[in-house]
DRENPA-3360 file (N, C-alpha, C; in nm, 2 decimals, always signed):
BEGIN
1 = XXXXXXXX = +0.08/-0.12/+0.00/+0.00/+0.00/+0.00/+0.09/+0.13/+0.00 ~ +0.04/+0.23/-0.07/+0.12/+0.35/-0.08/+0.02/+0.47/-0.05 ~ +0.08/+0.59/-0.05/+0.00/+0.71/-0.02/-0.01/+0.81/-0.14 ~ +0.07/+0.79/-0.24/+0.06/+0.89/-0.35/+0.15/+1.01/-0.33 ~ +0.23/+1.01/-0.22/+0.32/+1.12/-0.20/+0.46/+1.07/-0.25 ~ +0.51/+1.13/-0.35/+0.63/+1.09/-0.42/+0.75/+1.12/-0.33 ~ +0.84/+1.03/-0.32/+0.96/+1.05/-0.23/+1.09/+1.09/-0.31 ~ +1.09/+1.05/-0.44/+1.21/+1.07/-0.52/+1.17/+1.07/-0.67;
9 = XXXXXXXX = +1.24/+1.14/-0.75/+1.24/+1.12/-0.90/+1.37/+1.05/-0.93 ~ +1.35/+0.93/-0.99/+1.47/+0.85/-1.03/+1.47/+0.84/-1.18 ~ +1.54/+0.74/-1.23/+1.54/+0.72/-1.38/+1.56/+0.57/-1.41 ~ +1.52/+0.54/-1.53/+1.54/+0.40/-1.58/+1.68/+0.38/-1.61 ~ +1.75/+0.28/-1.56/+1.89/+0.26/-1.58/+1.91/+0.15/-1.69 ~ +1.82/+0.05/-1.69/+1.83/-0.06/-1.79/+1.70/-0.12/-1.82 ~ +1.68/-0.17/-1.94/+1.56/-0.25/-1.98/+1.60/-0.37/-2.05 ~ +1.57/-0.49/-2.00/+1.60/-0.62/-2.07/+1.48/-0.70/-2.10;
17 = XXXXXXXX = +1.45/-0.72/-2.22/+1.33/-0.79/-2.26/+1.36/-0.94/-2.25 ~ +1.26/-1.02/-2.19/+1.28/-1.16/-2.17/+1.16/-1.24/-2.20 ~ +1.15/-1.29/-2.32/+1.04/-1.38/-2.36/+0.91/-1.32/-2.34 ~ +0.89/-1.20/-2.37/+0.76/-1.13/-2.36/+0.74/-1.05/-2.24 ~ +0.82/-1.07/-2.14/+0.81/-0.97/-2.02/+0.95/-0.90/-2.02 ~ +0.98/-0.84/-1.90/+1.10/-0.76/-1.90/+1.16/-0.75/-1.76 ~ +1.29/-0.73/-1.75/+1.35/-0.69/-1.62/+1.40/-0.54/-1.64 ~ +1.36/-0.46/-1.54/+1.40/-0.32/-1.55/+1.48/-0.29/-1.42;
25 = XXXXXXXX = +1.58/-0.20/-1.44/+1.66/-0.15/-1.33/+1.64/+0.00/-1.32 ~ +1.61/+0.04/-1.19/+1.58/+0.18/-1.16/+1.68/+0.24/-1.07 ~ +1.74/+0.36/-1.10/+1.83/+0.43/-1.02/+1.75/+0.53/-0.93 ~ +1.76/+0.52/-0.80/+1.68/+0.61/-0.72/+1.76/+0.67/-0.60 ~ +1.89/+0.63/-0.59/+1.97/+0.69/-0.48/+1.99/+0.60/-0.36 ~ +2.11/+0.60/-0.30/+2.14/+0.51/-0.19/+2.07/+0.55/-0.06 ~ +2.03/+0.67/-0.04/+1.97/+0.71/+0.08/+1.83/+0.65/+0.09 ~ +1.75/+0.65/-0.02/+1.62/+0.60/-0.02/+1.62/+0.45/-0.02;
33 = XXXXXXXX = +1.72/+0.38/-0.07/+1.73/+0.24/-0.07/+1.79/+0.18/+0.06 ~ +1.84/+0.27/+0.15/+1.89/+0.22/+0.28/+1.79/+0.14/+0.36 ~ +1.82/+0.02/+0.39/+1.73/-0.06/+0.47/+1.63/-0.14/+0.39 ~ +1.63/-0.12/+0.26/+1.54/-0.20/+0.17/+1.59/-0.34/+0.15 ~ +1.50/-0.44/+0.15/+1.54/-0.58/+0.13/+1.47/-0.64/+0.01 ~ +1.53/-0.75/-0.04/+1.47/-0.82/-0.15/+1.33/-0.86/-0.12 ~ +1.24/-0.85/-0.22/+1.10/-0.88/-0.20/+1.01/-0.77/-0.15 ~ +1.07/-0.66/-0.12/+0.99/-0.54/-0.08/+0.92/-0.48/-0.20;
41 = XXXXXXXX = +0.82/-0.40/-0.18/+0.75/-0.33/-0.29/+0.79/-0.19/-0.30 ~ +0.80/-0.14/-0.42/+0.83/+0.00/-0.45/+0.74/+0.04/-0.57 ~ +0.67/+0.15/-0.55/+0.59/+0.20/-0.66/+0.67/+0.29/-0.76 ~ +0.67/+0.25/-0.88/+0.74/+0.32/-0.99/+0.63/+0.38/-1.09 ~ +0.62/+0.51/-1.09/+0.51/+0.57/-1.16/+0.37/+0.51/-1.13 ~ +0.36/+0.48/-1.00/+0.23/+0.43/-0.95/+0.21/+0.28/-0.97 ~ +0.31/+0.21/-1.03/+0.30/+0.06/-1.05/+0.38/-0.01/-0.94 ~ +0.31/-0.09/-0.86/+0.38/-0.17/-0.76/+0.47/-0.28/-0.81;
49 = XXXXXXXX = +0.60/-0.27/-0.79/+0.70/-0.36/-0.84/+0.77/-0.42/-0.72 ~ +0.81/-0.55/-0.73/+0.89/-0.62/-0.63/+1.04/-0.61/-0.66 ~ +1.11/-0.58/-0.55/+1.25/-0.57/-0.56/+1.31/-0.71/-0.58 ~ +1.38/-0.73/-0.69/+1.45/-0.87/-0.71/+1.60/-0.86/-0.70 ~ +1.66/-0.75/-0.72/+1.80/-0.73/-0.71/+1.83/-0.59/-0.65 ~ +1.94/-0.58/-0.58/+1.97/-0.45/-0.51/+2.11/-0.41/-0.53 ~ +2.13/-0.28/-0.56/+2.26/-0.22/-0.56/+2.26/-0.11/-0.46 ~ +2.37/-0.04/-0.45/+2.38/+0.07/-0.35/+2.27/+0.18/-0.38;
57 = XXXXXXXX = +2.25/+0.21/-0.51/+2.17/+0.32/-0.55/+2.06/+0.28/-0.65 ~ +2.04/+0.15/-0.67/+1.94/+0.11/-0.77/+1.88/-0.03/-0.73 ~ +1.77/-0.06/-0.80/+1.71/-0.19/-0.78/+1.65/-0.24/-0.91 ~ +1.64/-0.37/-0.92/+1.58/-0.43/-1.03/+1.44/-0.49/-1.00 ~ +1.36/-0.50/-1.10/+1.22/-0.56/-1.08/+1.18/-0.63/-1.21 ~ +1.11/-0.74/-1.19/+1.06/-0.81/-1.31/+0.92/-0.75/-1.34 ~ +0.90/-0.73/-1.47/+0.77/-0.67/-1.52/+0.70/-0.77/-1.60 ~ +0.58/-0.81/-1.56/+0.51/-0.92/-1.63/+0.45/-0.86/-1.76;
65 = XXXXXXXX = +0.41/-0.96/-1.85/+0.34/-0.92/-1.97/+0.21/-0.84/-1.94 ~ +0.14/-0.88/-1.84/+0.02/-0.81/-1.80/+0.04/-0.67/-1.77 ~ +0.15/-0.65/-1.69/+0.18/-0.51/-1.65/+0.22/-0.43/-1.77 ~ +0.30/-0.49/-1.86/+0.34/-0.41/-1.98/+0.22/-0.38/-2.06 ~ +0.12/-0.46/-2.06/+0.00/-0.44/-2.15/-0.09/-0.33/-2.09 ~ -0.10/-0.32/-1.96/-0.20/-0.22/-1.90/-0.14/-0.10/-1.85 ~ -0.01/-0.08/-1.86/+0.05/+0.04/-1.81/+0.14/+0.11/-1.92 ~ +0.21/+0.21/-1.89/+0.30/+0.28/-1.98/+0.44/+0.22/-1.99;
73 = XXXXXXXX = +0.46/+0.11/-1.90/+0.60/+0.06/-1.89/+0.65/+0.00/-2.02 ~ +0.56/-0.04/-2.11/+0.61/-0.09/-2.24/+0.68/+0.02/-2.33 ~ +0.66/+0.14/-2.29/+0.72/+0.26/-2.37/+0.85/+0.30/-2.31 ~ +0.89/+0.25/-2.19/+1.00/+0.30/-2.12/+1.13/+0.27/-2.18 ~ +1.22/+0.37/-2.18/+1.36/+0.35/-2.23/+1.46/+0.40/-2.13 ~ +1.58/+0.36/-2.14/+1.69/+0.41/-2.05/+1.69/+0.56/-2.05 ~ +1.70/+0.62/-1.92/+1.70/+0.76/-1.90/+1.57/+0.82/-1.87 ~ +1.46/+0.75/-1.88/+1.33/+0.81/-1.85/+1.32/+0.84/-1.71;
81 = XXXXXXXX = +1.27/+0.96/-1.68/+1.24/+1.00/-1.54/+1.12/+0.93/-1.48 ~ +1.13/+0.89/-1.35/+1.02/+0.81/-1.29/+0.99/+0.86/-1.15 ~ +0.86/+0.85/-1.11/+0.83/+0.88/-0.97/+0.85/+0.76/-0.89 ~ +0.90/+0.78/-0.77/+0.93/+0.67/-0.68/+0.87/+0.69/-0.54 ~ +0.80/+0.58/-0.49/+0.75/+0.58/-0.35/+0.77/+0.44/-0.30 ~ +0.83/+0.43/-0.18/+0.84/+0.31/-0.11/+0.71/+0.28/-0.04 ~ +0.68/+0.15/-0.01/+0.56/+0.11/+0.05/+0.54/+0.17/+0.19 ~ +0.41/+0.19/+0.22/+0.37/+0.25/+0.35/+0.40/+0.15/+0.46;
89 = XXXXXXXX = +0.46/+0.20/+0.57/+0.49/+0.12/+0.68/+0.40/+0.15/+0.80 ~ +0.38/+0.06/+0.89/+0.29/+0.09/+1.00/+0.35/+0.21/+1.08 ~ +0.26/+0.31/+1.10/+0.29/+0.43/+1.18/+0.33/+0.54/+1.09 ~ +0.35/+0.52/+0.95/+0.38/+0.63/+0.86/+0.26/+0.72/+0.84 ~ +0.28/+0.84/+0.82/+0.17/+0.94/+0.80/+0.11/+0.91/+0.66 ~ -0.02/+0.93/+0.65/-0.09/+0.91/+0.53/-0.12/+1.05/+0.47 ~ -0.03/+1.10/+0.39/-0.04/+1.24/+0.34/-0.13/+1.26/+0.22 ~ -0.15/+1.15/+0.14/-0.23/+1.16/+0.02/-0.36/+1.08/+0.04;
97 = XXXXXXXX = -0.37/+0.97/-0.03/-0.49/+0.87/-0.01/-0.43/+0.73/-0.03 ~ -0.51/+0.63/+0.00/-0.47/+0.50/-0.01/-0.45/+0.46/-0.16 ~ -0.33/+0.42/-0.20/-0.30/+0.39/-0.34/-0.24/+0.24/-0.33 ~ -0.30/+0.16/-0.41/-0.26/+0.01/-0.41/-0.14/-0.02/-0.49 ~ -0.12/+0.06/-0.59/-0.01/+0.03/-0.69/-0.05/-0.06/-0.80 ~ -0.18/-0.08/-0.81/-0.24/-0.16/-0.92/-0.30/-0.07/-1.02 ~ -0.23/-0.05/-1.13/-0.27/+0.05/-1.23/-0.40/+0.00/-1.30 ~ -0.50/+0.09/-1.31/-0.63/+0.06/-1.38/-0.63/+0.08/-1.53;
105 = XXXXXXXX = -0.54/+0.17/-1.57/-0.54/+0.20/-1.72/-0.45/+0.32/-1.74 ~ -0.45/+0.36/-1.87/-0.36/+0.46/-1.92/-0.44/+0.59/-1.96 ~ -0.40/+0.70/-1.92/-0.46/+0.83/-1.96/-0.36/+0.91/-2.04 ~ -0.41/+1.03/-2.08/-0.32/+1.12/-2.16/-0.35/+1.26/-2.13 ~ -0.26/+1.35/-2.15/-0.28/+1.50/-2.13/-0.36/+1.55/-2.25 ~ -0.47/+1.62/-2.21/-0.55/+1.69/-2.32/-0.51/+1.84/-2.32 ~ -0.48/+1.90/-2.21/-0.45/+2.04/-2.20/-0.37/+2.08/-2.08 ~ -0.29/+2.19/-2.09/-0.21/+2.24/-1.98/-0.20/+2.39/-1.99;
113 = XXXXXXXX = -0.22/+2.46/-1.88/-0.20/+2.60/-1.88/-0.18/+2.65/-1.74 ~ -0.11/+2.76/-1.73/-0.08/+2.82/-1.60/-0.21/+2.87/-1.53 ~ -0.22/+2.86/-1.40/-0.33/+2.91/-1.33/-0.28/+2.97/-1.20 ~ -0.25/+3.10/-1.20/-0.18/+3.17/-1.09/-0.05/+3.10/-1.08 ~ -0.01/+3.06/-0.96/+0.12/+2.99/-0.94/+0.12/+2.84/-0.97 ~ +0.00/+2.79/-0.99/-0.02/+2.65/-1.02/-0.03/+2.62/-1.17 ~ -0.03/+2.50/-1.20/-0.05/+2.45/-1.34/-0.18/+2.37/-1.34 ~ -0.27/+2.40/-1.43/-0.39/+2.33/-1.44/-0.38/+2.23/-1.56;
121 = XXXXXXXX = -0.41/+2.11/-1.54/-0.40/+2.01/-1.64/-0.53/+1.93/-1.66 ~ -0.56/+1.90/-1.78/-0.68/+1.82/-1.81/-0.63/+1.69/-1.87 ~ -0.68/+1.58/-1.82/-0.64/+1.44/-1.86/-0.77/+1.37/-1.92 ~ -0.74/+1.28/-2.01/-0.84/+1.19/-2.07/-0.82/+1.05/-2.02 ~ -0.93/+0.98/-1.98/-0.92/+0.84/-1.94/-1.03/+0.77/-2.01 ~ -1.02/+0.63/-2.03/-1.13/+0.56/-2.09/-1.26/+0.57/-2.01 ~ -1.38/+0.57/-2.08/-1.51/+0.58/-2.01/-1.52/+0.48/-1.90 ~ -1.46/+0.36/-1.92/-1.48/+0.25/-1.82/-1.42/+0.29/-1.68;
129 = XXXXXXXX = -1.32/+0.39/-1.68/-1.26/+0.44/-1.56/-1.33/+0.56/-1.51 ~ -1.38/+0.64/-1.61/-1.44/+0.77/-1.57/-1.55/+0.76/-1.47 ~ -1.63/+0.65/-1.47/-1.74/+0.64/-1.37/-1.69/+0.64/-1.23 ~ -1.56/+0.61/-1.21/-1.50/+0.61/-1.07/-1.44/+0.75/-1.03 ~ -1.44/+0.84/-1.12/-1.37/+0.97/-1.09/-1.48/+1.08/-1.06 ~ -1.47/+1.14/-0.95/-1.57/+1.24/-0.90/-1.50/+1.37/-0.86 ~ -1.58/+1.48/-0.88/-1.53/+1.61/-0.84/-1.49/+1.61/-0.69 ~ -1.38/+1.66/-0.65/-1.32/+1.66/-0.52/-1.28/+1.52/-0.47;
137 = XXXXXXXX = -1.29/+1.42/-0.56/-1.24/+1.29/-0.52/-1.09/+1.28/-0.55 ~ -1.03/+1.16/-0.52/-0.89/+1.14/-0.54/-0.86/+1.05/-0.66 ~ -0.75/+1.07/-0.72/-0.70/+0.98/-0.83/-0.55/+0.99/-0.83 ~ -0.49/+0.87/-0.86/-0.34/+0.87/-0.87/-0.30/+0.88/-1.02 ~ -0.21/+0.97/-1.05/-0.16/+0.99/-1.18/-0.01/+0.97/-1.18 ~ +0.04/+0.86/-1.24/+0.18/+0.82/-1.23/+0.22/+0.81/-1.08 ~ +0.13/+0.77/-1.00/+0.16/+0.75/-0.86/+0.14/+0.87/-0.77 ~ +0.10/+0.98/-0.83/+0.09/+1.11/-0.75/-0.06/+1.12/-0.71;
145 = XXXXXXXX = -0.08/+1.14/-0.58/-0.22/+1.16/-0.53/-0.26/+1.30/-0.56 ~ -0.37/+1.31/-0.64/-0.43/+1.44/-0.68/-0.58/+1.45/-0.65 ~ -0.62/+1.57/-0.63/-0.76/+1.60/-0.61/-0.83/+1.65/-0.74 ~ -0.94/+1.59/-0.78/-1.01/+1.63/-0.90/-1.09/+1.75/-0.88 ~ -1.06/+1.85/-0.97/-1.14/+1.98/-0.96/-1.26/+1.98/-1.04 ~ -1.25/+1.92/-1.16/-1.37/+1.91/-1.25/-1.36/+1.78/-1.33 ~ -1.48/+1.73/-1.37/-1.48/+1.60/-1.44/-1.60/+1.61/-1.54 ~ -1.59/+1.54/-1.65/-1.70/+1.54/-1.75/-1.67/+1.42/-1.85;
153 = XXXXXXXX = -1.78/+1.40/-1.93/-1.77/+1.29/-2.02/-1.79/+1.34/-2.17 ~ -1.73/+1.27/-2.26/-1.76/+1.29/-2.40/-1.80/+1.15/-2.46 ~ -1.82/+1.14/-2.59/-1.87/+1.02/-2.65/-1.76/+0.91/-2.63 ~ -1.64/+0.94/-2.63/-1.53/+0.84/-2.63/-1.44/+0.84/-2.51 ~ -1.45/+0.93/-2.42/-1.36/+0.94/-2.30/-1.42/+1.02/-2.19 ~ -1.36/+1.00/-2.07/-1.39/+1.09/-1.96/-1.27/+1.19/-1.94 ~ -1.30/+1.31/-1.92/-1.19/+1.41/-1.89/-1.20/+1.45/-1.74 ~ -1.08/+1.48/-1.68/-1.09/+1.55/-1.55/-0.97/+1.64/-1.54;
161 = XXXXXXXX = -0.99/+1.74/-1.45/-0.89/+1.85/-1.44/-0.83/+1.85/-1.29 ~ -0.71/+1.88/-1.28/-0.64/+1.90/-1.15/-0.56/+2.03/-1.15 ~ -0.53/+2.08/-1.03/-0.44/+2.19/-1.02/-0.31/+2.14/-0.95 ~ -0.20/+2.16/-1.01/-0.07/+2.12/-0.96/+0.01/+2.23/-0.90 ~ +0.03/+2.23/-0.77/+0.10/+2.34/-0.70/+0.25/+2.33/-0.73 ~ +0.32/+2.44/-0.71/+0.47/+2.43/-0.74/+0.54/+2.32/-0.67 ~ +0.51/+2.28/-0.55/+0.58/+2.17/-0.48/+0.56/+2.04/-0.56 ~ +0.44/+2.01/-0.61/+0.42/+1.89/-0.68/+0.50/+1.89/-0.81;
169 = XXXXXXXX = +0.50/+2.01/-0.88/+0.58/+2.02/-1.00/+0.73/+2.00/-0.98 ~ +0.78/+2.04/-0.87/+0.92/+2.03/-0.84/+0.96/+1.89/-0.80 ~ +0.87/+1.82/-0.72/+0.90/+1.69/-0.66/+0.86/+1.57/-0.74 ~ +0.80/+1.59/-0.86/+0.75/+1.48/-0.94/+0.79/+1.50/-1.08 ~ +0.75/+1.40/-1.17/+0.78/+1.42/-1.31/+0.67/+1.49/-1.38 ~ +0.57/+1.53/-1.31/+0.45/+1.60/-1.38/+0.49/+1.73/-1.45 ~ +0.60/+1.79/-1.40/+0.65/+1.91/-1.47/+0.68/+1.89/-1.61 ~ +0.71/+1.77/-1.65/+0.75/+1.74/-1.79/+0.64/+1.70/-1.88;
177 = XXXXXXXX = +0.52/+1.70/-1.82/+0.40/+1.66/-1.90/+0.37/+1.76/-2.01 ~ +0.35/+1.71/-2.13/+0.31/+1.80/-2.24/+0.18/+1.74/-2.31 ~ +0.13/+1.81/-2.41/+0.01/+1.76/-2.48/+0.04/+1.61/-2.53 ~ -0.06/+1.52/-2.50/-0.06/+1.38/-2.54/+0.04/+1.29/-2.46 ~ +0.11/+1.35/-2.36/+0.18/+1.26/-2.27/+0.09/+1.16/-2.21 ~ +0.14/+1.03/-2.20/+0.06/+0.93/-2.14/+0.11/+0.90/-2.00 ~ +0.02/+0.85/-1.92/+0.05/+0.82/-1.78/-0.04/+0.71/-1.72 ~ +0.01/+0.65/-1.61/-0.06/+0.55/-1.54/-0.17/+0.61/-1.45;
185 = XXXXXXXX = -0.29/+0.55/-1.46/-0.40/+0.60/-1.38/-0.45/+0.49/-1.28 ~ -0.46/+0.53/-1.15/-0.53/+0.44/-1.06/-0.64/+0.51/-0.99 ~ -0.76/+0.46/-1.01/-0.88/+0.52/-0.94/-0.87/+0.50/-0.79 ~ -0.96/+0.57/-0.72/-0.96/+0.56/-0.58/-1.02/+0.42/-0.54 ~ -0.94/+0.35/-0.46/-0.98/+0.22/-0.42/-1.11/+0.21/-0.35 ~ -1.15/+0.32/-0.28/-1.28/+0.32/-0.21/-1.39/+0.32/-0.31 ~ -1.38/+0.39/-0.42/-1.48/+0.39/-0.53/-1.49/+0.25/-0.59 ~ -1.38/+0.18/-0.60/-1.39/+0.05/-0.66/-1.47/-0.05/-0.56;
193 = XXXXXXXX = -1.44/-0.04/-0.43/-1.51/-0.13/-0.34/-1.65/-0.09/-0.32 ~ -1.68/+0.04/-0.34/-1.82/+0.09/-0.33/-1.90/+0.03/-0.44 ~ -1.85/+0.03/-0.56/-1.92/-0.03/-0.67/-1.95/-0.18/-0.65 ~ -1.85/-0.25/-0.60/-1.86/-0.39/-0.58/-1.97/-0.42/-0.48 ~ -1.97/-0.34/-0.37/-2.07/-0.36/-0.27/-2.21/-0.33/-0.33 ~ -2.22/-0.23/-0.41/-2.35/-0.19/-0.47/-2.40/-0.29/-0.56 ~ -2.31/-0.36/-0.64/-2.35/-0.46/-0.73/-2.39/-0.59/-0.66 ~ -2.33/-0.62/-0.55/-2.36/-0.74/-0.48/-2.40/-0.71/-0.33;
201 = XXXX = -2.52/-0.65/-0.31/-2.56/-0.61/-0.17/-2.58/-0.74/-0.09 ~ -2.56/-0.73/+0.04/-2.57/-0.84/+0.13/-2.72/-0.88/+0.13 ~ -2.74/-1.01/+0.11/-2.88/-1.06/+0.11/-2.93/-1.08/+0.26 ~ -3.05/-1.04/+0.28/-3.11/-1.05/+0.41/-3.14/-1.20/+0.44;
% end
């Protein structure tokens, strides 16, 4: 489990394709990896990955075919900047919202413009995900916990807007987003469970 509060911007150090899936190496700095053990979970652009190899300032993870299919990871090349968050530990502060690290789909940037000292961005997501996104609700964009300002539907997609404060732009990769940039989207886990409960109410 994660919080959507990014701890570090790292980069992709290596990508090795292996019979349809991949091994990736991520450089994130020795201070953040201090105390990390094999088998731990680290969110990379919102995707929960298991540490399989460790170096002083980097770690490796296996990426399954399923993960490559439903996230942006199939696009990644050496040198790509990435958002990093280590798994939530007991007693850690929950600064964002509960993020599982299980990406629901891929979105893209529709618009970007300055809004006072913030940057306002509009994203498009598939209609199948749009029903879970609500005004003033939470959504994870490349692992970053964001609050939805506005949301609406078109014939072929749902759009939503967020305001990104200077701190978020400085501490994450969102400052590099341009028109048509793609990103990993995870809907609010509470919305997902609410729909499940609504579809299968307890029988009296």
